C-alpha positions as CSV (number, residue, x, y, z in Angstrom):
1,X,111.9,-139.3,-103.4
2,X,109.5,-137.0,-101.6
3,X,109.9,-133.2,-101.6
4,X,110.5,-132.0,-98.1
5,X,108.1,-129.4,-96.8
6,X,109.5,-126.0,-96.0
7,X,110.3,-125.3,-92.4
8,X,108.3,-122.5,-90.9
9,X,110.5,-120.5,-88.5
10,X,109.1,-120.2,-85.0
11,X,108.7,-116.9,-83.2
12,X,111.9,-115.1,-82.4
13,X,112.4,-115.0,-78.6
14,X,112.4,-111.4,-77.2
15,X,115.6,-109.9,-76.2
16,X,116.2,-110.1,-72.4
17,X,115.2,-106.9,-70.7
18,X,116.4,-105.4,-67.6
19,X,113.6,-103.1,-66.4
20,X,114.8,-103.0,-62.8
21,X,118.4,-102.1,-63.8
22,X,119.8,-105.3,-62.2
23,X,122.5,-105.6,-64.8
24,X,123.7,-102.0,-64.1
25,X,123.6,-102.7,-60.4
26,X,125.7,-105.9,-61.0
27,X,128.2,-103.9,-63.1
28,X,128.4,-101.2,-60.4
29,X,129.0,-103.8,-57.7
30,X,131.7,-105.5,-59.8
31,X,133.4,-102.1,-60.4
32,X,133.5,-101.3,-56.7
33,X,134.6,-104.9,-55.9
34,X,137.5,-104.6,-58.3
35,X,138.4,-101.1,-56.9
36,X,138.5,-102.4,-53.3
37,X,141.0,-105.0,-54.3
38,X,143.4,-102.2,-55.0
39,X,144.3,-101.0,-51.5
40,X,146.3,-98.0,-52.7
41,X,143.4,-96.8,-54.8
42,X,141.0,-97.2,-51.9
43,X,143.3,-95.2,-49.7
44,X,143.7,-92.6,-52.4
45,X,139.9,-92.1,-52.5
46,X,140.0,-91.5,-48.8
47,X,143.0,-89.1,-49.0
48,X,141.5,-87.1,-51.9
49,X,138.1,-86.9,-50.2
50,X,139.7,-85.7,-47.0
51,X,141.9,-83.2,-48.7
52,X,139.1,-81.7,-50.7
53,X,136.8,-81.5,-47.7
54,X,139.5,-80.0,-45.5
55,X,140.4,-77.4,-48.2
56,X,136.7,-76.5,-48.7
57,X,135.6,-76.4,-45.0
58,X,138.9,-75.9,-43.1
59,X,139.3,-72.1,-43.5
60,X,136.0,-71.5,-41.8
61,X,137.4,-73.0,-38.6
62,X,140.8,-71.4,-38.7
63,X,140.7,-68.0,-36.8
64,X,142.9,-66.1,-39.3
65,X,142.3,-64.5,-42.7
66,X,144.2,-65.8,-45.6
67,X,146.1,-62.4,-46.1
68,X,146.1,-61.2,-42.5
69,X,149.5,-59.7,-41.8
70,X,150.8,-60.1,-38.3
71,X,154.1,-58.3,-37.9
72,X,154.5,-59.6,-34.4
73,X,154.3,-63.2,-35.6
74,X,156.8,-63.3,-38.5
75,X,158.4,-66.6,-39.3
76,X,157.1,-68.4,-36.2
77,X,157.7,-72.2,-36.2
78,X,154.7,-74.5,-35.8
79,X,152.9,-74.0,-32.5
80,X,149.4,-74.3,-30.9
81,X,148.6,-70.8,-32.2
82,X,149.8,-71.5,-35.7
83,X,149.9,-75.3,-36.3
84,X,151.9,-75.0,-39.5
85,X,153.8,-71.8,-38.6
86,X,153.8,-68.4,-40.2
87,X,155.5,-66.9,-43.2
88,X,157.7,-63.7,-43.8
89,X,154.6,-61.5,-43.2
90,X,153.3,-63.3,-40.3
91,X,150.5,-65.0,-42.3
92,X,149.2,-68.3,-41.0
93,X,150.5,-71.1,-43.2
94,X,147.6,-73.5,-42.4
95,X,144.9,-71.2,-43.7
96,X,147.0,-70.4,-46.8
97,X,147.7,-74.1,-47.5
98,X,143.9,-74.7,-47.3
99,X,143.0,-71.8,-49.5
100,X,145.8,-72.7,-51.9
101,X,144.4,-76.2,-52.1
102,X,141.1,-74.9,-53.3
103,X,142.8,-73.2,-56.3
104,X,145.3,-75.9,-57.1
105,X,142.8,-78.7,-57.0
106,X,140.3,-76.6,-59.0
107,X,142.8,-75.8,-61.6
108,X,143.8,-79.5,-61.9
109,X,140.2,-80.7,-62.2
110,X,139.1,-78.0,-64.7
111,X,142.2,-78.5,-66.8
112,X,141.7,-82.3,-66.8
113,X,138.0,-82.0,-67.8
114,X,138.8,-79.6,-70.6
115,X,141.8,-81.6,-71.9
116,X,140.0,-84.9,-71.7
117,X,136.8,-83.6,-73.3
118,X,138.7,-82.0,-76.2
119,X,140.9,-85.1,-76.6
120,X,137.9,-87.4,-76.6
121,X,136.1,-85.4,-79.2
122,X,139.1,-85.2,-81.5
123,X,139.9,-88.9,-81.0
124,X,136.3,-90.1,-81.5
125,X,136.0,-88.1,-84.8
126,X,139.4,-89.3,-86.1
127,X,138.7,-92.9,-85.3
128,X,135.1,-93.0,-86.7
129,X,134.9,-90.5,-89.5
130,X,137.2,-92.2,-92.0
131,X,140.6,-91.9,-93.5
132,X,140.6,-88.3,-94.6
133,X,139.3,-86.8,-91.4
134,X,141.6,-89.1,-89.4
135,X,144.6,-87.9,-91.4
136,X,143.8,-84.2,-90.9
137,X,143.0,-84.5,-87.2
138,X,146.1,-86.7,-86.5
139,X,148.3,-84.2,-88.3
140,X,146.9,-81.4,-86.2
141,X,147.6,-83.6,-83.1
142,X,151.2,-84.1,-84.3
143,X,151.7,-80.4,-84.7
144,X,150.3,-79.7,-81.2
145,X,152.7,-82.3,-79.8
146,X,155.6,-80.6,-81.6
147,X,154.9,-77.2,-80.0
148,X,157.1,-76.8,-76.8
149,X,154.7,-76.5,-74.0
150,X,156.7,-74.5,-71.5
151,X,157.4,-71.4,-73.7
152,X,153.8,-71.4,-74.9
153,X,152.6,-71.6,-71.3
154,X,154.7,-68.7,-70.4
155,X,153.5,-66.6,-73.4
156,X,149.8,-67.4,-72.8
157,X,150.0,-66.9,-69.1
158,X,151.6,-63.4,-69.6
159,X,148.7,-62.4,-71.9
160,X,145.9,-63.8,-69.8
161,X,147.1,-62.6,-66.4
162,X,147.5,-66.1,-65.0
163,X,144.4,-66.2,-62.9
164,X,143.2,-69.6,-61.9
165,X,140.5,-69.8,-64.7
166,X,143.1,-68.8,-67.3
167,X,145.6,-71.3,-66.0
168,X,143.1,-74.1,-66.1
169,X,142.1,-73.1,-69.7
170,X,145.7,-72.9,-70.9
171,X,146.8,-76.2,-69.3
172,X,143.7,-78.0,-70.6
173,X,144.2,-76.7,-74.2
174,X,147.8,-78.0,-74.1
175,X,147.1,-81.5,-72.7
176,X,144.5,-83.1,-75.0
177,X,146.8,-84.8,-77.4
178,X,147.5,-88.0,-75.5
179,X,143.8,-88.6,-74.8
180,X,143.0,-88.0,-78.5
181,X,145.4,-90.7,-79.6
182,X,144.2,-93.2,-77.0
183,X,140.5,-92.6,-77.8
184,X,141.2,-92.8,-81.6
185,X,142.8,-96.3,-81.1
186,X,139.9,-97.5,-79.0
187,X,137.3,-96.2,-81.5
188,X,139.1,-97.8,-84.4
189,X,139.0,-101.1,-82.6
190,X,135.5,-100.9,-81.3
191,X,133.7,-99.7,-84.5
192,X,134.5,-103.1,-86.1
193,X,133.0,-105.1,-83.3
194,X,129.9,-107.2,-83.8
195,X,127.7,-105.2,-81.4
196,X,128.4,-102.0,-83.4
197,X,127.6,-103.7,-86.7
198,X,124.4,-105.0,-85.2
199,X,123.4,-101.5,-84.0
200,X,124.3,-100.1,-87.5
201,X,122.2,-102.8,-89.2
202,X,119.1,-101.6,-87.4
203,X,119.5,-98.0,-88.4
204,X,121.6,-96.4,-85.7
205,X,123.3,-93.2,-86.9
206,X,126.9,-92.1,-86.3
207,X,125.9,-90.0,-83.3
208,X,124.0,-92.8,-81.6
209,X,126.8,-95.4,-82.5
210,X,129.4,-93.1,-80.9
211,X,127.4,-91.9,-77.9
212,X,125.6,-95.1,-77.0
213,X,127.8,-98.0,-78.1
214,X,131.4,-97.0,-78.8
215,X,132.4,-94.3,-76.3
216,X,130.8,-96.1,-73.3
217,X,133.0,-99.1,-74.0
218,X,136.0,-96.8,-74.3
219,X,135.2,-95.2,-70.9
220,X,138.0,-97.0,-69.0
221,X,141.0,-95.4,-70.8
222,X,139.2,-92.0,-70.8
223,X,138.5,-92.0,-67.1
224,X,142.0,-93.2,-66.2
225,X,143.5,-90.6,-68.5
226,X,141.4,-87.9,-66.8
227,X,142.5,-88.8,-63.3
228,X,146.2,-88.8,-64.4
229,X,145.6,-85.4,-66.1
230,X,144.5,-83.9,-62.8
231,X,147.8,-84.7,-61.2
232,X,149.7,-83.5,-64.2
233,X,147.8,-80.2,-64.3
234,X,148.5,-79.6,-60.5
235,X,152.2,-80.3,-61.1
236,X,152.3,-77.9,-64.2
237,X,150.5,-75.2,-62.2
238,X,152.8,-75.6,-59.3
239,X,155.9,-75.5,-61.5
240,X,154.6,-72.3,-63.3
241,X,153.8,-70.6,-60.0
242,X,157.2,-71.7,-58.5
243,X,158.8,-69.9,-61.4
244,X,156.7,-66.8,-60.8
245,X,154.8,-67.3,-64.0
246,X,151.6,-68.9,-62.7
247,X,148.8,-67.6,-60.4
248,X,150.1,-64.4,-58.8
249,X,150.0,-63.4,-55.2
250,X,148.0,-62.5,-53.2
251,X,145.9,-65.4,-54.5
252,X,147.6,-68.4,-52.8
253,X,148.3,-71.7,-54.5
254,X,150.7,-74.4,-53.4
255,X,153.1,-73.5,-56.2
256,X,153.4,-69.8,-55.4
257,X,153.7,-70.6,-51.7
258,X,156.8,-72.6,-52.6
259,X,158.0,-69.7,-54.8
260,X,157.6,-67.2,-51.9
261,X,159.6,-69.5,-49.5
262,X,162.5,-70.4,-51.8
263,X,164.7,-67.7,-50.4
264,X,164.4,-68.9,-46.8
265,X,164.2,-72.7,-47.2
266,X,167.2,-73.3,-45.0
267,X,166.1,-71.1,-42.1
268,X,162.3,-71.7,-42.2
269,X,161.8,-75.1,-43.7
270,X,158.1,-75.4,-42.7
271,X,157.3,-72.8,-45.4
272,X,158.2,-75.3,-48.1
273,X,157.5,-78.6,-46.4
274,X,153.7,-78.2,-45.9
275,X,152.7,-77.0,-49.4
276,X,155.2,-79.5,-50.9
277,X,153.7,-82.4,-48.9
278,X,150.2,-81.3,-50.0
279,X,151.3,-81.4,-53.7
280,X,153.0,-84.8,-53.2
281,X,150.0,-86.4,-51.4
282,X,147.5,-85.1,-54.0
283,X,149.5,-86.2,-57.1
284,X,150.3,-89.6,-55.6
285,X,146.7,-90.2,-54.6
286,X,145.5,-89.2,-58.1
287,X,148.0,-91.5,-59.7
288,X,147.2,-94.5,-57.5
289,X,143.5,-93.9,-58.1
290,X,144.2,-94.0,-61.8
291,X,145.9,-97.3,-61.5
292,X,142.9,-98.7,-59.5
293,X,140.4,-97.4,-62.0
294,X,142.3,-99.0,-64.8
295,X,142.1,-102.4,-63.2
296,X,138.4,-101.9,-62.2
297,X,137.3,-100.7,-65.6
298,X,139.2,-103.3,-67.5
299,X,136.8,-106.1,-68.5
300,X,139.7,-108.6,-68.7
301,X,140.6,-107.7,-65.1
302,X,137.1,-108.5,-64.0
303,X,137.2,-111.9,-65.6
304,X,140.3,-112.7,-63.6
């Protein structure tokens, strides 16, 4: 019986490279292809883009100042001179809706960015750092969930003056908990995957593992949660302003425009219809966009 000679391993083939970024381009094309299959999400992108552009640029083309009082034009119904009518002080509703959109959308976006960023940080640390850190952070999250939001919003708004920046900060700090739980679950699942173990075996540290391998693969739920948080923040701000506890006049927002008009809803309905429709369109568009992003960013959806 002859002794078999040892087998000399051949050279290890190099890992495929993508110097031209073709894989990223293919992923981007796949994302947009999936998003276009969701007609409501595509329409929502157009609606949100148009609303944002009109709110930013529109006041420059309307021949009225946002707080210009016209005592000879009080409570005029929609006309050529005032396409959306005027309010109790003769102020043009169109220019106020456009200016109010700037603040309402800005508050929604800033609050969503803050809440999503804080929730992602807490969830990533809880999911990756281990049992003790996870237990502490999740108990903090439970306590934050248990605090009634509306009374706390009222107290904080009264102390900060309820300007747009303060409202965005308050809403963001009270809306991170859901994102934290979602991200924690994603990190707990992803950190046991083979590609993370492979990166760890070649010396990748915790920061690199989270930043380069785990969180990019949890991006879908994070982005979807952020889009839904924008709509939620706009609704919260509008509700607070409607109650007279949000951004205070003369700074217009869609919510405080509704608050100003509540006494004359029956006689001058256009004062409530137009800011109400603006809130409705924005929140619906953001929610439909979130649904479309969820499908487009879901790898299982791409396989179908």
